[in-house]
C-alpha positions in Angstrom: 0.1 0.0 0.0 2.8 2.3 0.8 4.5 1.8 -2.4 1.1 2.4 -4.2 0.8 5.7 -2.5 4.1 6.7 -3.1 3.8 6.0 -7.1 0.4 7.9 -7.3 2.1 10.8 -5.8 4.8 10.8 -8.2 2.8 10.4 -10.9 0.7 13.2 -9.7 4.0 15.1 -9.7 4.7 14.2 -13.1 1.0 15.6 -14.4 1.7 18.6 -12.6 5.2 19.2 -14.4 4.2 18.1 -17.8 0.7 18.5 -18.1 0.2 14.7 -19.4 1.5 11.4 -18.7 1.7 8.2 -21.1 1.1 4.6 -19.7 4.0 3.4 -21.7 6.5 5.9 -20.1 5.0 5.2 -16.6 5.5 1.3 -17.1 9.2 1.8 -18.0 9.8 4.4 -15.1 8.2 2.3 -12.5 8.7 -1.2 -13.6 5.1 -2.1 -13.0 2.5 -3.6 -15.2 0.3 -1.4 -17.5 -2.8 -2.5 -15.8 -1.2 -1.1 -12.6 -0.4 2.0 -14.4 -3.9 2.3 -15.6 -5.4 1.6 -12.1 -3.1 4.5 -10.7 -4.6 6.7 -13.3 -8.1 5.8 -12.9 -7.5 6.7 -9.0 -6.2 10.0 -9.8 -8.7 10.7 -12.2 -11.5 9.8 -9.5 -9.8 12.7 -7.5 -10.8 15.1 -10.1 -7.3 15.9 -10.9 -6.9 14.2 -14.5 -8.6 13.1 -17.3 -7.7 9.8 -18.8 -7.1 9.3 -22.4 -6.4 6.3 -24.5 -2.7 6.4 -24.1 -2.7 8.0 -20.5 -4.1 11.1 -18.8 -4.0 14.8 -18.8 -3.9 17.2 -15.8 -7.3 19.1 -15.3 -7.0 20.4 -11.6 -3.5 21.6 -10.3 -3.0 21.2 -6.7 -2.7 24.8 -5.2 0.8 26.3 -4.5 2.3 26.3 -1.0 2.5 29.7 0.8 4.9 30.7 3.2 4.3 30.4 6.9 4.4 34.1 7.3 1.8 34.4 4.6 -0.5 31.6 6.2 -0.2 33.6 9.3 -2.4 36.4 8.3 -4.8 34.6 6.3 -8.1 34.1 8.1 -6.8 34.7 11.3 -10.1 35.3 13.1 -11.3 31.7 12.1 -7.7 30.1 12.7 -8.1 31.9 16.4 -11.4 30.1 17.1 -10.4 26.8 15.6 -7.3 27.1 17.8 -9.4 27.9 21.0 -12.0 25.1 20.5 -9.2 22.8 19.9 -7.7 23.8 23.5 -10.9 22.9 25.0 -10.3 19.3 24.0 -7.2 19.2 26.1 -7.2 18.0 29.7 -4.8 18.1 32.6 -2.2 14.9 32.2 -2.7 14.8 28.5 0.3 14.2 26.4 -0.1 15.4 22.8 1.7 16.2 19.7 1.0 19.5 17.5 1.7 19.6 13.9 3.6 22.7 12.7 1.4 25.3 10.6 -0.5 28.6 11.1 -3.7 26.9 12.6 -1.8 24.8 15.0 0.0 27.6 16.0 -3.2 29.3 17.3 -4.1 26.3 19.5 -0.5 26.5 21.2 -1.3 30.3 21.8 -4.4 28.8 23.8 -2.4 26.3 25.6 -0.3 28.4 27.4 -2.4 28.6 30.4 -2.9 24.7 30.5 -1.4 22.6 33.2 0.2 19.4 33.2 0.8 18.7 29.9 3.3 17.1 27.8 3.6 18.5 24.2 5.7 17.4 21.4 5.8 19.6 18.1 7.7 19.6 15.0 6.9 23.3 14.6 9.4 26.1 15.6 6.9 28.8 16.1 4.9 26.2 18.2 7.9 25.5 20.5 8.6 29.2 21.0 5.0 30.0 21.6 4.9 27.3 24.4 8.5 27.8 25.8 7.7 29.9 28.5 4.3 28.3 29.5 4.8 26.9 33.1 2.3 24.2 33.0 3.5 22.4 29.6 6.6 19.8 29.2 7.9 20.8 25.9 9.6 18.3 23.6 10.8 18.7 19.8 11.1 16.2 17.4 14.6 17.3 16.0 15.3 16.8 12.5 16.0 19.1 9.4 14.5 22.6 9.5 12.2 23.5 6.6 12.6 27.0 6.6 9.6 27.8 4.7 7.2 26.3 7.0 9.6 26.6 10.4 9.0 23.0 10.5 11.5 20.1 11.6 11.2 17.1 9.2 13.3 14.1 7.7 14.2 10.7 9.3 15.4 12.0 12.5 12.2 13.4 13.2 10.2 10.2 12.2 12.9 8.4 14.5 12.1 10.5 17.4 8.3 9.5 17.6 9.3 5.6 17.9 9.0 5.4 21.7 6.0 7.5 22.1 2.4 7.0 21.9 0.2 10.2 22.3 -3.1 10.9 23.5 -4.0 13.3 20.6 -2.4 14.5 17.4 -3.6 17.9 16.3 -2.9 18.1 12.8 -3.1 20.8 10.1 -3.5 20.1 6.3 -3.2 21.7 3.1 -5.9 19.9 1.7 -9.0 17.3 2.8 -10.7 15.6 0.0 -13.5 13.2 0.9 -11.9 10.6 -1.5 -8.0 11.4 -1.4 -7.7 12.2 2.2 -5.4 14.7 4.2 -2.7 16.1 1.8 0.3 18.5 2.1 2.7 20.1 0.1 6.0 18.7 1.0 6.8 14.7 0.8 9.1 14.6 3.9 6.4 16.6 6.0 4.0 14.0 4.8 5.8 11.3 5.8 6.4 12.9 9.1 2.6 13.3 9.5 2.0 10.0 8.5 4.2 8.8 11.4 2.3 11.0 13.8 -0.9 9.7 12.9 0.3 6.0 13.5 1.6 7.1 17.0 -1.8 8.9 18.2 -4.6 7.5 19.8 -7.0 10.5 18.3 -6.6 12.5 15.4 -7.9 15.9 15.4 -7.6 17.8 12.1 -7.5 21.6 12.4 -8.6 23.2 9.0 -10.6 26.4 8.0 -12.9 25.6 5.2 -11.1 26.7 2.1 -8.9 23.5 2.6 -11.9 21.1 1.8 -11.8 19.7 -1.7 -8.4 20.7 -2.3 -5.7 17.9 -3.0 -1.8 18.6 -2.5 0.8 16.6 -3.8 1.5 14.4 -1.1 -1.1 12.2 1.2 -0.8 12.1 4.6 -3.5 9.5 5.6 -6.8 8.5 4.4 -10.0 10.0 6.4 -10.6 6.6 8.2 -7.9 7.5 10.2 -9.3 10.8 11.3 -11.7 11.1 14.6 -12.5 14.8 14.7 -12.3 17.7 12.2 -12.5 21.2 13.5 -13.5 23.9 11.2 -15.5 26.9 10.4 -19.1 27.7 9.2 -17.8 28.1 5.6 -17.9 24.1 5.5 -20.3 22.9 2.8 -23.1 20.6 3.5 -21.7 18.1 1.1 -18.5 18.1 3.3 -20.3 18.1 6.6 -22.4 15.3 5.8 -19.9 13.6 4.0 -17.6 13.7 7.0 -20.2 12.5 9.4 -21.1 9.6 7.1 -17.5 8.4 7.4 -18.0 8.6 11.4 -15.9 11.8 11.8 -17.0 14.3 14.3 -17.4 17.8 12.8 -17.3 20.7 15.4 -17.8 24.1 13.7 -16.8 27.3 15.4 -18.1 30.8 15.3 -15.2 33.3 14.5 -17.4 36.2 15.1 -16.6 36.1 18.9 
């Protein structure tokens, strides 16, 4: 399954780069059968990202470009603050949690500053700085290579740092949430680390404003069957609200008007 996911992500990258791909070329590149490649292209087509043709597929929906963390910080700030405040209400004394890097998860960190008896691990430098002076928080960082655009730590060292831990809750930020394709992000190493976080947590809570619904970025983190709760704003469509609940996911909608 992991090899399939990786191959499909690489095919999507080729589609974004070239605008189209051909079955014969992909068979040679990945050393798999034409039946396997056609199955991959059918899967990508089902996400609304490509149209199949006789010899391959053509791109029809480009994944959104990544923004710098400083640009993200100023977008939808009241909504992100309300989402972060709601997420903080789910955290109880004695919890050990992991907080993914990101601008929305940063607001969660802000609202945790006065919490007591917490263990928090994070791969976000901005989140670590926000909680560094919080007296009731025992703070741990994953380590790893710094990705400056996102102020996030990642890589094999970061992934290995999670091996000896089990977390009550993961609070995860995403760049895209699609009912079929699942949770996605722009960077491959970040997706790999996020996937590892999902594996190490008993509960997965996704924090996202409604603009991320229906988006598919290049790298999948996880399918939605691994998600327990989504916290978002009133901009969520009925299609996504009902679709998530049909999957057994709790949907919490915040009011950002204060």
